N, C-alpha and C positions, 0 to 999 in steps of 0.2 A: 793600645787598649786591648784587654783580654777579649777573646771571642765570646759573644753572648751565647748562652746555652740554647741548644736547638729547641728544647721544649718551649722556651719563651717565644721564639720565632713562630713555632707552630700555633701557639695560643694567639699570638698577634694576628696571624693570617686567618685563623678561624673566626676571630671577632670581626676582622675586616670584611670577610665574605658574608657573614651572617648579619652584620649591622646590629647585633643584639648579643649581649654578654650571656644571657640565659641560654639561648639556642646554641651559642658557640661552646659554652661549658658542657651542655648536654652532649654535643657531638664529640667532645673529647673525654667524656666520662669524668669531669671535674666538677667541683662546686664553683659557684659564681665567685665566691671569695678567693678560692685558689687561683682562678683564672685572672681575676683583677690584680692579685698580688704579682703574678707573672708579668702582666702588662706594665704595672707600675715599676717593677724592677728593670724591665727593658727600657722604659722611658728614662729612668734615672741613669742607667748605664750609658745611653746615647746622648743624654742631655737635651732631649727634644720631646715635645708633647706630640703623641701619635694619634690621639683620639680626642674628639669633643663629645662630651656626654650630654644627652638631652632626655626628655621624658619618653621618647620613642626608642631609645637605644644609644648606639654610638655611631659616630661618623668620623672618617679619617680626616686629619688635618692635612695641610699641604706636605709636611714632612712625612706624615703617615702614608699618603698616596705615593710619594717618591720611594719610600722604603718598600711598600707593597709591590710596586712595579719592578723593583730590583730582586726581591727574594721569591716572589710567587713562581716564576719559571723554574727556579732551582728546587723549590719544594715540590712542585709538580713532577719534576724529573726524578727526584728521590722517590716519590710515591710510585712512579712507573717502574723504576729500577727495582724496588723492593716487592712489587706486586707478585712476581713469580715465587717469592720465598715466603709469602704470608698465606693465611687461609683464604681460599677463594669462596665466593658466595654466588656462584653461577646458578644455584638453585633458588635464589631470592631475586625477584624482579619487581622493581618499583616503577610504576607508570603514573604519569600525570595526565588526566583526561577531563575535559569540561563536563559538567553534570549532564548537559543535554545529550552529548555524544555518548557518554557512558550509559545512560539509561535507555536511549533510543536505538543505539547501534552496537556498542561493544558488549555490554553485560549480557544481552540475550544470546550472544554467540560464544561467550567466554567458556561455558561448560565444555564445548568441543575441544578447546585448547587444553583445558585442565585434564580432560579424560585422556588425550593423546600424550600429554607430558605431565604425569602425576608427580614427577620429581621437582617440578618448578612451582614455587610458592609465589603467587602474584599478589602484590599490594597496590591497590588503586587509590590514588589521591584525586578525588573528584573535586575540582576547584576551577573557578573561572579565571583565577590568576594565572598569567603566563609564567611558566617555569623559567627561572634563571639558573641554568645548569652550573654556572660558576659558583653561585651561592648555595643552591639546592643540590648538593653533591650526592645526597642519598637517592636522588631520582635518576633512574637509568635512561628513561626515554619518555616521550610525550606524544599524544595524538593532538595535532593542531589543525586549525583551518586557517588558510591564508593563501598567499601567492607563491609559497615555496621558497621565499628568500629570507633565510635566517643565517647571517654571516657566522662562520666558524662552526656551524653545525651540519651534520648529515641530515638531509631531508629527502624522504622517498615518497613519491606520489602514491596515494591509495585509490581515491576515486574523486570524481568531480562533484560539485554541489549544484543541484538543479532546483528551480522553483516552479510552482504551478499554482493556479488559483484554487483556493480551498474554501469551503463553506460548510456550515452545519446542515444536516439533512432537513431540519425544520425550515431553514431559510430557503432551501431549494424547493421544498414542498409548497411553501407560501408563494414564491415568486415564479416557480416553474423553471425547468432546465433552460439555461441561457444559451444563446448563440454567442460565439466569441466576439462577433462584431457588435453585439449589444451589451457587452460586459460593463461598459462605462455607465450604463443606466442603473447598475446595481450599487448598493452601499459598499464602497471599497475602503479598505483599511490602509492608512498611510504607512509607508515603509519605515522601519527603524534604521539607524546607522547612516544610510546614505541618501536621506530625503526620499524621493519617489523615482529615482533613476531607473530602478528595476521595472516599475510599472510602465514608465515611458518606453523602455526597451521591449517590454511585453507587447504593448500596442503597436509599436513599430514592426515587430516580427509577425504578429498575428492579426493585424487589422483592427479597425475601430479607432476612436479618438479618446485620449485620456480625459478623465472628468475635470471639470473646473474646480471641484472641491472634493475632499475625501470625507467619509462619514466620521472617521476618528483617526488620530495619529497615536502611535506608540513608539517608545524608544527602546523596547526590549523584544527580542524575537519570541521568547516564550510567551510574553504577554499578548502579543498580536495573534498567536496561534490559539491561546485560550479564549481570547475575545471572539475569534471566528467560530470556535467550537460552541460558544454561548449564543451564537446567532446575531452578534453585533454587525457583522459584515463579512466581506470576502477578503481573505488574506492571500497575498502572493507569497506562499510559505515555502521554506526549505524542506524538501521532501525527506531528507534524512531525519531532521528534527521532528517532523510531523508524522513519522511512520506509526508510532504507537496510537496516536489519535485517529489516524486513518483506519488502522486495523481494528480498533475498538468501535468504529462506527460513529465517533464524535465529529469527524470531518469527512467530507467526500471531495474528490477531485472533480472540478467542473469540466475538465477536458483532459484527454490523454496527451495533449500538447504540453510541452515544458520548455523552460528557458535555462540555458547554462549560465551560471554566475561567474564572476571574475575570481572566485575563490574555490579552493579544493581542499581535500583532507590529506594530511601527510603524517607519516611516522617520522619523528624528529629525535635525534639523539646526538650527544657529543662524541668526539672521537674516542674518548676514554672508554665508552661503552661498546665500541665496535667489536671487541673480542669477547664480550659477555655471552657465554653459551646459552643462558636462559633467554636473553634478548634475541639471539640469532634464531632460536627455535620459535619464539613468538613472532619474529619478523616473517619467517617463512609461512607460518599459519595465517598471519594477518594479511599478507599479500594475496594469498589464495582466497580468503574470505572477501577481500575487496574486489577481486576479479569476479567472483560469483555474484556479489551484490550488484555490480555494474551490469552484468548479464541479465539479472532479473529486472533491473530498471529498463533496460533496452527492450526486453520482451513485453513489458507492461505498456509500451507506447501504443 
């Protein structure tokens, strides 16, 4: 059998990674029709169906998955081998950041990086969706919160995440400043994500008994902070996400005491981004900003 043309394999791999012909065609600067023609030609040449089409896009068949596992390492090796001979884009840096971290922590500091590195153009993708670097190959790095365990990726610790009881000034004025041991008598807002384990850990660390019921429950971190700011009750809020509400006076900390969570903030990137000059400049600046932020948190205790 004659060798299949390289452009057909590249189109196949792009569609497999994107799971969508439109996005794959855009990444290759092709029309969807041209990419579909390439894939059909490859399927006819191999005598196998490589994709299943559905309303959401395309999905690899068993033959397609087998072919992808065989050709992907070679295509990646070709990309790496040709990189020194093609135009570099070290002045373009694409970052994926959750909306809350972007607005509450990164964006207010970003002007410092841009002033120090005017040659680097930063593109922020503010999304709650976790970046899949295998598919989202235009993304160079991401800021994530988690336990630091992302197989196949480089993850560098930035700072820990802490929680503290937060309430609106009006609620504090109405009920009076609480003692930590009496906090269970206040209207407490139930924790999102992990039930009320953090409240239980808080009372275990700082005294008092957890309440038998909570004033309300929320399944979203932003919603629980907004509810606290509206006077609904006391949130055990993440200090990083709550920073803007605290600084604007919509929330106040009921105590300087705080509790470290099981999660922390990380800079995460694939190995292919390790030699990206723009990312390395950003990394150095980001680590310094993280150290300064942790020092401020420590001083505020």
